[in-house]
MIDOSE-1310 file (N, C-alpha, C; in nm, 2 decimals, decimal comma, always signed):
residues 222
ntkw	-0,52/+0,67/+2,02/-0,44/+0,73/+1,91/-0,30/+0,75/+1,95; -0,27/+0,78/+2,07/-0,13/+0,80/+2,12/-0,06/+0,67/+2,11; -0,12/+0,56/+2,16/-0,06/+0,43/+2,16/-0,03/+0,39/+2,01; -0,13/+0,41/+1,93/-0,12/+0,37/+1,78/+0,00/+0,45/+1,72
wfil	+0,01/+0,58/+1,75/+0,12/+0,66/+1,69/+0,25/+0,62/+1,74; +0,27/+0,59/+1,87/+0,40/+0,55/+1,92/+0,44/+0,42/+1,86; +0,35/+0,32/+1,84/+0,38/+0,20/+1,78/+0,43/+0,22/+1,63; +0,35/+0,30/+1,56/+0,39/+0,33/+1,42/+0,52/+0,40/+1,41
dalf	+0,54/+0,50/+1,49/+0,66/+0,58/+1,49/+0,79/+0,49/+1,52; +0,77/+0,39/+1,61/+0,88/+0,30/+1,65/+0,91/+0,20/+1,54; +0,80/+0,16/+1,46/+0,82/+0,05/+1,37/+0,81/+0,10/+1,22; +0,81/+0,23/+1,20/+0,78/+0,28/+1,06/+0,88/+0,23/+0,96
edli	+1,01/+0,24/+1,00/+1,12/+0,20/+0,90/+1,11/+0,05/+0,87; +1,07/-0,03/+0,97/+1,04/-0,17/+0,95/+0,92/-0,19/+0,85; +0,82/-0,11/+0,87/+0,71/-0,11/+0,78/+0,75/-0,08/+0,64; +0,83/+0,02/+0,62/+0,87/+0,06/+0,49/+0,96/-0,05/+0,43
ksfe	+1,04/-0,12/+0,51/+1,13/-0,23/+0,46/+1,04/-0,34/+0,41; +0,93/-0,37/+0,48/+0,84/-0,48/+0,44/+0,78/-0,45/+0,31; +0,74/-0,32/+0,29/+0,69/-0,28/+0,16/+0,79/-0,30/+0,05; +0,91/-0,26/+0,07/+1,02/-0,27/-0,03/+1,05/-0,41/-0,06
iiqr	+1,05/-0,50/+0,03/+1,07/-0,64/+0,01/+0,96/-0,70/-0,08; +0,84/-0,66/-0,06/+0,72/-0,70/-0,14/+0,74/-0,65/-0,28; +0,78/-0,52/-0,29/+0,80/-0,46/-0,43/+0,91/-0,53/-0,51; +1,01/-0,58/-0,44/+1,12/-0,65/-0,51/+1,07/-0,79/-0,56
npkh	+0,99/-0,85/-0,48/+0,94/-0,99/-0,51/+0,79/-1,01/-0,48; +0,71/-0,94/-0,56/+0,56/-0,94/-0,52/+0,50/-1,07/-0,57; +0,40/-1,12/-0,50/+0,33/-1,23/-0,55/+0,26/-1,20/-0,68; +0,27/-1,29/-0,77/+0,21/-1,26/-0,90/+0,15/-1,39/-0,97
niit	+0,07/-1,37/-1,06/+0,01/-1,48/-1,14/+0,04/-1,46/-1,29; +0,05/-1,57/-1,36/+0,05/-1,56/-1,51/-0,09/-1,58/-1,56; -0,14/-1,48/-1,63/-0,27/-1,49/-1,69/-0,27/-1,47/-1,84; -0,38/-1,52/-1,90/-0,39/-1,50/-2,05/-0,49/-1,39/-2,08
veev	-0,45/-1,30/-2,16/-0,54/-1,19/-2,19/-0,55/-1,18/-2,35; -0,66/-1,11/-2,39/-0,68/-1,09/-2,53/-0,63/-0,95/-2,57; -0,57/-0,94/-2,68/-0,53/-0,81/-2,73/-0,57/-0,79/-2,88; -0,60/-0,67/-2,92/-0,63/-0,64/-3,06/-0,49/-0,61/-3,13
kqid	-0,46/-0,69/-3,24/-0,34/-0,67/-3,31/-0,36/-0,68/-3,46; -0,27/-0,62/-3,54/-0,28/-0,64/-3,68/-0,28/-0,78/-3,72; -0,35/-0,82/-3,82/-0,38/-0,96/-3,85/-0,25/-1,04/-3,87; -0,15/-0,97/-3,93/-0,02/-1,04/-3,96/+0,07/-1,06/-3,84
kvrk	+0,03/-1,00/-3,73/+0,10/-1,02/-3,60/+0,03/-1,11/-3,50; -0,08/-1,17/-3,54/-0,15/-1,26/-3,46/-0,08/-1,39/-3,45; -0,04/-1,44/-3,34/+0,03/-1,57/-3,32/-0,07/-1,67/-3,27; -0,14/-1,63/-3,17/-0,24/-1,73/-3,11/-0,38/-1,66/-3,11
pssr	-0,45/-1,69/-3,22/-0,59/-1,63/-3,23/-0,68/-1,67/-3,12; -0,77/-1,58/-3,08/-0,87/-1,61/-2,97/-0,98/-1,68/-3,04; -1,04/-1,77/-2,95/-1,16/-1,84/-3,00/-1,28/-1,75/-3,01; -1,27/-1,63/-2,96/-1,38/-1,53/-2,97/-1,37/-1,44/-3,09
nktw	-1,28/-1,47/-3,18/-1,26/-1,38/-3,30/-1,38/-1,37/-3,39; -1,46/-1,47/-3,41/-1,57/-1,47/-3,50/-1,68/-1,37/-3,44; -1,71/-1,39/-3,31/-1,80/-1,30/-3,24/-1,75/-1,15/-3,24; -1,62/-1,14/-3,21/-1,56/-1,01/-3,20/-1,57/-0,93/-3,33
lnkn	-1,53/-1,00/-3,44/-1,53/-0,94/-3,57/-1,67/-0,90/-3,62; -1,77/-0,98/-3,58/-1,91/-0,94/-3,61/-1,95/-0,81/-3,54; -1,89/-0,78/-3,43/-1,92/-0,66/-3,36/-1,83/-0,54/-3,40; -1,72/-0,58/-3,46/-1,62/-0,47/-3,50/-1,59/-0,48/-3,65
tqhi	-1,69/-0,45/-3,72/-1,69/-0,47/-3,87/-1,59/-0,37/-3,94; -1,55/-0,26/-3,86/-1,46/-0,17/-3,92/-1,32/-0,23/-3,95; -1,30/-0,35/-3,90/-1,17/-0,42/-3,93/-1,19/-0,52/-4,05; -1,31/-0,52/-4,11/-1,33/-0,60/-4,23/-1,35/-0,52/-4,35
snnk	-1,29/-0,56/-4,46/-1,29/-0,48/-4,59/-1,30/-0,57/-4,71; -1,35/-0,51/-4,82/-1,35/-0,59/-4,94/-1,23/-0,57/-5,03; -1,14/-0,48/-4,97/-1,01/-0,45/-5,05/-0,90/-0,53/-4,99; -0,83/-0,61/-5,08/-0,73/-0,70/-5,04/-0,60/-0,62/-4,99
edgi	-0,60/-0,49/-5,01/-0,49/-0,41/-4,96/-0,50/-0,38/-4,81; -0,62/-0,41/-4,76/-0,65/-0,37/-4,62/-0,62/-0,48/-4,52; -0,58/-0,60/-4,57/-0,56/-0,71/-4,47/-0,54/-0,84/-4,53; -0,57/-0,95/-4,46/-0,56/-1,09/-4,50/-0,70/-1,15/-4,53
elis	-0,71/-1,22/-4,63/-0,84/-1,28/-4,67/-0,86/-1,41/-4,58; -0,95/-1,41/-4,49/-0,99/-1,52/-4,41/-1,12/-1,59/-4,46; -1,21/-1,51/-4,51/-1,33/-1,55/-4,57/-1,33/-1,50/-4,71; -1,38/-1,58/-4,81/-1,38/-1,54/-4,95/-1,44/-1,40/-4,97
gqyf	-1,36/-1,31/-5,02/-1,40/-1,18/-5,05/-1,39/-1,08/-4,94; -1,35/-1,13/-4,82/-1,34/-1,04/-4,70/-1,20/-1,04/-4,65; -1,15/-0,92/-4,62/-1,01/-0,90/-4,58/-1,01/-0,84/-4,44; -0,94/-0,90/-4,35/-0,94/-0,86/-4,21/-0,80/-0,79/-4,18
shal	-0,82/-0,67/-4,12/-0,70/-0,60/-4,08/-0,65/-0,62/-3,94; -0,74/-0,65/-3,85/-0,71/-0,68/-3,71/-0,79/-0,80/-3,66; -0,74/-0,85/-3,55/-0,81/-0,97/-3,48/-0,76/-0,98/-3,34; -0,83/-1,06/-3,26/-0,79/-1,08/-3,12/-0,68/-1,19/-3,12
tlkk	-0,58/-1,16/-3,04/-0,47/-1,26/-3,02/-0,46/-1,28/-2,87; -0,41/-1,40/-2,83/-0,39/-1,44/-2,69/-0,25/-1,41/-2,65; -0,24/-1,35/-2,53/-0,10/-1,32/-2,48/-0,10/-1,35/-2,33; +0,02/-1,40/-2,29/+0,04/-1,43/-2,14/+0,10/-1,31/-2,08
kvsy	+0,06/-1,27/-1,96/+0,12/-1,15/-1,90/+0,12/-1,18/-1,75; +0,21/-1,10/-1,68/+0,22/-1,11/-1,53/+0,11/-1,02/-1,47; +0,04/-1,08/-1,37/-0,06/-1,00/-1,30/-0,03/-1,00/-1,15; -0,04/-0,87/-1,10/-0,02/-0,86/-0,96/-0,15/-0,84/-0,88
dnye	-0,26/-0,85/-0,95/-0,39/-0,83/-0,90/-0,44/-0,95/-0,82; -0,39/-0,97/-0,70/-0,43/-1,09/-0,62/-0,47/-1,04/-0,48; -0,52/-1,14/-0,41/-0,58/-1,10/-0,27/-0,47/-1,04/-0,18; -0,35/-1,10/-0,19/-0,24/-1,05/-0,10/-0,20/-0,90/-0,13
nrfv	-0,18/-0,87/-0,25/-0,14/-0,74/-0,29/-0,25/-0,64/-0,27; -0,38/-0,68/-0,29/-0,49/-0,59/-0,26/-0,50/-0,56/-0,11; -0,48/-0,67/-0,03/-0,48/-0,65/+0,11/-0,38/-0,55/+0,16; -0,25/-0,57/+0,12/-0,14/-0,48/+0,16/-0,17/-0,34/+0,12
kymg	-0,22/-0,32/-0,01/-0,25/-0,18/-0,05/-0,36/-0,12/+0,03; -0,46/-0,20/+0,06/-0,58/-0,14/+0,13/-0,53/-0,10/+0,27; -0,46/-0,19/+0,34/-0,41/-0,16/+0,48/-0,32/-0,04/+0,48; -0,23/-0,03/+0,37/-0,15/+0,08/+0,36/-0,23/+0,21/+0,36
hqii	-0,33/+0,21/+0,28/-0,42/+0,33/+0,27/-0,49/+0,36/+0,40; -0,53/+0,25/+0,48/-0,59/+0,27/+0,61/-0,49/+0,34/+0,70; -0,37/+0,31/+0,69/-0,27/+0,38/+0,78/-0,26/+0,53/+0,74; -0,26/+0,55/+0,61/-0,26/+0,69/+0,56/-0,38/+0,77/+0,61
irlt	-0,50/+0,71/+0,61/-0,62/+0,77/+0,66/-0,61/+0,80/+0,80; -0,56/+0,71/+0,88/-0,55/+0,73/+1,02/-0,45/+0,84/+1,06; -0,34/+0,84/+0,98/-0,24/+0,95/+1,00/-0,30/+1,09/+0,97; -0,38/+1,09/+0,86/-0,45/+1,22/+0,82/-0,54/+1,27/+0,93
dlkk	-0,62/+1,17/+0,99/-0,71/+1,21/+1,10/-0,63/+1,26/+1,22; -0,52/+1,19/+1,25/-0,43/+1,23/+1,37/-0,38/+1,37/+1,35; -0,34/+1,40/+1,22/-0,28/+1,53/+1,20/-0,39/+1,64/+1,22; -0,51/+1,61/+1,18/-0,62/+1,70/+1,20/-0,65/+1,73/+1,35
dlhk	-0,64/+1,62/+1,43/-0,66/+1,64/+1,57/-0,55/+1,72/+1,63; -0,43/+1,70/+1,59/-0,31/+1,78/+1,64/-0,32/+1,93/+1,61; -0,38/+1,96/+1,49/-0,39/+2,09/+1,44/-0,49/+2,17/+1,53; -0,59/+2,09/+1,60/-0,69/+2,16/+1,68/-0,63/+2,20/+1,81
nsis	-0,52/+2,14/+1,85/-0,45/+2,17/+1,98/-0,34/+2,27/+1,96; -0,30/+2,34/+2,06/-0,20/+2,44/+2,05/-0,07/+2,41/+2,12; -0,05/+2,28/+2,14/+0,07/+2,23/+2,21/+0,19/+2,26/+2,12; +0,30/+2,32/+2,17/+0,41/+2,36/+2,09/+0,48/+2,25/+2,01
nnar	+0,50/+2,13/+2,08/+0,57/+2,03/+2,01/+0,49/+1,95/+1,91; +0,36/+1,99/+1,89/+0,28/+1,92/+1,79/+0,34/+1,94/+1,65; +0,40/+2,05/+1,63/+0,45/+2,08/+1,50/+0,55/+1,98/+1,45; +0,63/+1,93/+1,54/+0,73/+1,83/+1,50/+0,66/+1,70/+1,46
vvqk	+0,56/+1,66/+1,54/+0,49/+1,54/+1,51/+0,41/+1,55/+1,38; +0,35/+1,67/+1,36/+0,28/+1,69/+1,23/+0,37/+1,68/+1,11; +0,49/+1,73/+1,12/+0,59/+1,72/+1,01/+0,63/+1,58/+0,99; +0,64/+1,50/+1,10/+0,67/+1,36/+1,08/+0,56/+1,29/+1,01
irty	+0,44/+1,32/+1,05/+0,32/+1,26/+0,98/+0,32/+1,29/+0,84; +0,35/+1,41/+0,80/+0,35/+1,45/+0,66/+0,46/+1,37/+0,58; +0,57/+1,35/+0,64/+0,68/+1,27/+0,58/+0,64/+1,12/+0,57; +0,58/+1,07/+0,67/+0,54/+0,93/+0,67/+0,43/+0,91/+0,56
tgrl	+0,33/+1,00/+0,56/+0,22/+0,99/+0,46/+0,28/+1,00/+0,32; +0,37/+1,09/+0,29/+0,43/+1,10/+0,16/+0,50/+0,98/+0,12; +0,58/+0,92/+0,21/+0,65/+0,79/+0,17/+0,56/+0,68/+0,14; +0,45/+0,67/+0,22/+0,35/+0,56/+0,19/+0,28/+0,59/+0,06
htil	+0,24/+0,71/+0,03/+0,18/+0,74/-0,10/+0,27/+0,70/-0,22; +0,40/+0,73/-0,20/+0,50/+0,70/-0,31/+0,50/+0,55/-0,34; +0,51/+0,47/-0,23/+0,51/+0,33/-0,24/+0,38/+0,27/-0,31; +0,27/+0,32/-0,26/+0,14/+0,26/-0,30/+0,11/+0,31/-0,45
nnip	+0,17/+0,41/-0,50/+0,15/+0,45/-0,63/+0,24/+0,39/-0,73; +0,32/+0,29/-0,69/+0,41/+0,22/-0,78/+0,38/+0,07/-0,78; +0,44/+0,00/-0,87/+0,42/-0,15/-0,89/+0,47/-0,22/-0,76; +0,39/-0,32/-0,71/+0,28/-0,38/-0,77/+0,14/-0,32/-0,73
fnkv	+0,15/-0,22/-0,64/+0,02/-0,18/-0,58/-0,06/-0,09/-0,67; +0,00/-0,03/-0,77/-0,08/+0,05/-0,86/-0,14/-0,04/-0,97; -0,12/-0,17/-0,97/-0,17/-0,26/-1,07/-0,28/-0,35/-1,01; -0,33/-0,32/-0,89/-0,43/-0,41/-0,83/-0,56/-0,34/-0,81
gnfe	-0,66/-0,42/-0,80/-0,80/-0,36/-0,78/-0,83/-0,34/-0,63; -0,96/-0,32/-0,60/-1,00/-0,29/-0,47/-1,01/-0,42/-0,38; -0,97/-0,40/-0,26/-0,97/-0,52/-0,16/-1,11/-0,54/-0,11; -1,15/-0,67/-0,12/-1,29/-0,71/-0,07/-1,27/-0,78/+0,06
kety	-1,33/-0,74/+0,16/-1,31/-0,80/+0,29/-1,38/-0,94/+0,29; -1,30/-1,04/+0,30/-1,36/-1,18/+0,29/-1,27/-1,27/+0,38; -1,33/-1,38/+0,42/-1,25/-1,47/+0,50/-1,17/-1,56/+0,41; -1,04/-1,54/+0,42/-0,95/-1,61/+0,33/-0,82/-1,63/+0,39
fsst	-0,77/-1,76/+0,40/-0,64/-1,79/+0,46/-0,54/-1,78/+0,35; -0,43/-1,71/+0,37/-0,33/-1,70/+0,27/-0,19/-1,73/+0,34; -0,13/-1,84/+0,29/+0,00/-1,87/+0,34/+0,11/-1,77/+0,30; +0,08/-1,69/+0,19/+0,17/-1,59/+0,15/+0,18/-1,48/+0,26
ltqa	+0,06/-1,44/+0,31/+0,06/-1,33/+0,41/+0,12/-1,38/+0,55; +0,12/-1,50/+0,58/+0,17/-1,55/+0,70/+0,31/-1,60/+0,70; +0,36/-1,63/+0,57/+0,49/-1,69/+0,56/+0,59/-1,62/+0,47; +0,54/-1,56/+0,36/+0,63/-1,50/+0,26/+0,70/-1,38/+0,31
agyk	+0,83/-1,36/+0,26/+0,91/-1,25/+0,30/+0,84/-1,12/+0,26; +0,84/-1,02/+0,35/+0,77/-0,89/+0,33/+0,63/-0,90/+0,37; +0,55/-0,99/+0,32/+0,41/-1,00/+0,36/+0,39/-1,03/+0,51; +0,47/-1,13/+0,55/+0,47/-1,17/+0,69/+0,50/-1,06/+0,79
dflq	+0,61/-0,98/+0,76/+0,65/-0,87/+0,84/+0,54/-0,76/+0,84; +0,49/-0,73/+0,72/+0,38/-0,63/+0,71/+0,26/-0,67/+0,80; +0,22/-0,79/+0,79/+0,10/-0,84/+0,86/+0,12/-0,83/+1,01; +0,24/-0,86/+1,06/+0,27/-0,85/+1,20/+0,27/-0,71/+1,25
iysl	+0,33/-0,62/+1,17/+0,33/-0,47/+1,21/+0,19/-0,42/+1,21; +0,11/-0,45/+1,11/-0,02/-0,40/+1,10/-0,11/-0,45/+1,21; -0,09/-0,58/+1,25/-0,16/-0,64/+1,36/-0,13/-0,56/+1,49; +0,00/-0,53/+1,51/+0,03/-0,45/+1,63/-0,04/-0,31/+1,63
leng	-0,04/-0,25/+1,51/-0,11/-0,12/+1,50/-0,26/-0,13/+1,53; -0,32/-0,23/+1,49/-0,47/-0,25/+1,50/-0,50/-0,30/+1,64; -0,42/-0,38/+1,70/-0,46/-0,44/+1,83/-0,38/-0,40/+1,94; -0,27/-0,32/+1,92/-0,19/-0,27/+2,03/-0,12/-0,38/+2,10
feil	-0,10/-0,36/+2,23/-0,02/-0,45/+2,30/-0,09/-0,58/+2,34; -0,22/-0,59/+2,32/-0,29/-0,70/+2,37/-0,26/-0,83/+2,30; -0,21/-0,82/+2,17/-0,19/-0,95/+2,09/-0,05/-1,00/+2,12; +0,03/-0,93/+2,19/+0,17/-0,98/+2,21/+0,18/-1,08/+2,33
eddf	+0,25/-1,19/+2,30/+0,27/-1,29/+2,40/+0,41/-1,29/+2,46; +0,49/-1,19/+2,42/+0,63/-1,19/+2,48/+0,65/-1,05/+2,53; +0,78/-1,02/+2,56/+0,81/-0,89/+2,62/+0,87/-0,79/+2,52; +0,81/-0,80/+2,39/+0,86/-0,71/+2,29/+0,84/-0,56/+2,33
fivn	+0,72/-0,54/+2,39/+0,69/-0,41/+2,45/+0,66/-0,43/+2,60; +0,71/-0,36/+2,68/+0,69/-0,37/+2,83/+0,63/-0,23/+2,87; +0,51/-0,24/+2,93/+0,44/-0,12/+2,97/+0,44/-0,12/+3,12; +0,51/-0,01/+3,18/+0,51/+0,00/+3,32/+0,41/+0,10/+3,37
ykki	+0,32/+0,06/+3,45/+0,21/+0,15/+3,49/+0,26/+0,23/+3,61; +0,23/+0,36/+3,62/+0,27/+0,45/+3,72/+0,14/+0,52/+3,78; +0,16/+0,56/+3,91/+0,05/+0,64/+3,97/+0,04/+0,78/+3,90; -0,08/+0,83/+3,90/-0,10/+0,96/+3,84/-0,01/+1,07/+3,90
ddly	+0,00/+1,07/+4,04/+0,08/+1,17/+4,10/+0,23/+1,16/+4,07; +0,28/+1,03/+4,05/+0,42/+1,02/+4,01/+0,44/+1,07/+3,87; +0,35/+1,04/+3,78/+0,36/+1,09/+3,64/+0,35/+1,24/+3,64; +0,27/+1,30/+3,72/+0,26/+1,45/+3,72/+0,39/+1,51/+3,78
gywc	+0,45/+1,44/+3,88/+0,58/+1,49/+3,93/+0,68/+1,49/+3,82; +0,69/+1,38/+3,74/+0,79/+1,37/+3,63/+0,76/+1,48/+3,53; +0,64/+1,50/+3,50/+0,60/+1,60/+3,40/+0,65/+1,74/+3,45; +0,62/+1,77/+3,57/+0,66/+1,90/+3,63/+0,81/+1,92/+3,62
ffki	+0,88/+1,82/+3,65/+1,03/+1,83/+3,65/+1,08/+1,86/+3,51; +1,03/+1,79/+3,41/+1,08/+1,81/+3,27/+1,03/+1,95/+3,22; +0,91/+1,99/+3,27/+0,86/+2,12/+3,23/+0,94/+2,23/+3,28; +0,98/+2,22/+3,41/+1,07/+2,32/+3,47/+1,20/+2,33/+3,39
ldii	+1,26/+2,21/+3,35/+1,38/+2,21/+3,27/+1,36/+2,29/+3,14; +1,25/+2,27/+3,08/+1,22/+2,33/+2,95/+1,22/+2,49/+2,97; +1,15/+2,53/+3,08/+1,14/+2,67/+3,11/+1,28/+2,73/+3,13; +1,36/+2,66/+3,20/+1,50/+2,71/+3,23/+1,58/+2,72/+3,10
kdss	+1,57/+2,61/+3,02/+1,64/+2,61/+2,90/+1,60/+2,73/+2,80; +1,47/+2,76/+2,80/+1,42/+2,86/+2,72/+1,45/+3,00/+2,77; +1,49/+3,01/+2,89/+1,52/+3,14/+2,95/+1,66/+3,19/+2,92; +1,68/+3,32/+2,90/+1,81/+3,37/+2,87/+1,89/+3,40/+3,00
nfki	+1,83/+3,39/+3,11/+1,89/+3,42/+3,24/+1,96/+3,30/+3,30; +1,93/+3,18/+3,26/+1,98/+3,06/+3,32/+2,04/+2,97/+3,22; +2,14/+2,89/+3,26/+2,20/+2,79/+3,18/+2,21/+2,66/+3,26; +2,18/+2,55/+3,19/+2,19/+2,42/+3,26/+2,32/+2,36/+3,22
kn	+2,41/+2,33/+3,32/+2,54/+2,28/+3,29/+2,53/+2,12/+3,27; +2,45/+2,06/+3,34/+2,44/+1,91/+3,34/+2,30/+1,87/+3,32
């Protein structure tokens, strides 16, 4: 959890930037949908109109004032029309939304763990977690992420996730979070291992400095 948090904290602004790039130019598809419209506004009638009207007889009348006569003696007020629209509901956007929520879940769990401890500097981290969580919620509640369905875990290769602006960066950061330092093949992160007694010596030194700084009887000049 500590390793995960330090990676996220170091790369959080880059993560937000990748989200913003995706928001400006999200992957989308053009799909054809059916809409119910007044009969005089139908431009491209659906081939399902006959079946639909049989099930929605409230739009059929014997009064010519109620619509347009399509069948002798029957006047139709509404019908199905075809319309093209932009859809963001694709594998890539569902993936990014799902992984964004996974980060929020892990941040929430981390905050709960910190609340159980009484370490004084936990409050600063908890506040940071609240800020990060709020920013992620704001992004995921806006287009395109609020227009996509649930992500289904499936084996699927996407050139968008590996090459497209925003998506590529997001995938790299999320991979770092999930796999830690093991996936890195370069010196992006360098971990220096120390002996426990050396680390304890360092900790004691900094702890003494904290105690002196918090005391009204001493001042640290340098």
